C-alpha positions in Angstrom: 0.0 0.0 0.0 1.1 3.6 -0.6 -0.2 7.1 -0.1 -2.0 8.7 -3.1 -2.3 12.5 -3.2 -5.4 14.0 -4.8 -7.9 16.8 -4.4 -11.7 16.5 -4.3 -13.6 19.6 -5.2 -17.0 19.9 -3.5 -20.1 21.0 -5.3 -20.7 24.8 -5.7 -22.5 26.5 -2.9 -20.9 24.6 0.0 -19.4 26.8 2.7 -16.5 25.5 4.7 -17.5 26.1 8.3 -17.1 24.2 11.6 -20.2 22.0 10.8 -18.9 20.9 7.5 -15.4 20.3 8.8 -16.8 18.2 11.6 -18.9 16.2 9.1 -15.8 15.5 7.0 -13.8 14.2 9.9 -16.8 12.2 11.4 -17.1 10.5 8.0 -13.6 9.1 8.5 -11.7 11.5 6.3 -8.9 12.3 8.8 -6.4 12.0 6.0 -7.4 15.2 4.3 -7.1 19.0 4.7 -10.2 21.0 4.0 -9.5 24.2 2.1 -11.6 27.1 0.8 -10.7 29.7 -1.7 -13.4 32.2 -2.4 -16.6 30.3 -3.1 -14.8 27.0 -3.8 -14.2 24.2 -1.2 -11.9 21.4 -1.8 -10.3 18.6 0.2 -6.6 17.7 -0.2 -6.0 14.0 0.5 -3.0 11.8 1.2 -4.8 8.5 1.4 -3.1 5.2 1.9 -4.6 2.4 -0.3 -3.8 -0.4 -2.7 -4.5 1.7 -5.7 -5.4 5.2 -6.8 -8.8 4.0 -7.8 -9.4 2.5 -4.3 -8.2 5.7 -2.6 -10.5 7.9 -4.7 -13.5 5.5 -4.3 -13.1 5.3 -0.5 -12.9 9.0 -0.1 -15.9 9.7 -2.2 -17.9 7.0 -0.5 -17.0 8.3 3.0 -18.1 11.8 2.0 -21.3 10.5 0.4 -22.2 8.6 3.5 -22.6 12.0 5.4 -24.3 13.8 2.5 -21.3 15.7 1.1 -21.3 15.8 -2.7 -18.1 15.8 -4.7 -18.1 17.7 -8.0 -14.7 16.6 -9.4 -11.3 15.1 -8.5 -7.8 16.2 -9.4 -4.9 13.8 -9.1 -1.4 15.0 -8.4 1.0 13.4 -10.9 3.5 12.4 -8.2 0.9 9.9 -7.0 1.2 8.0 -10.3 5.0 7.4 -10.1 6.1 4.0 -8.9 7.1 3.6 -5.3 
């Protein structure tokens, strides 16, 4: 297993406040950093998994389980290099 770095962009209209931050961590996403820039909210992950697909799928599923919708994902190219 290895750490994969990626960013999940949340849907438009979501505000990064204490309630959302709490939901993110309660969902089990303690391997991300919530960030907001203007009206955009995104989560920067460093998730340990067997594959990039598994890391992305787990992160999206955990967020979905608490009602947080993901608009898109961005993968850092370093995550694709062999260990």
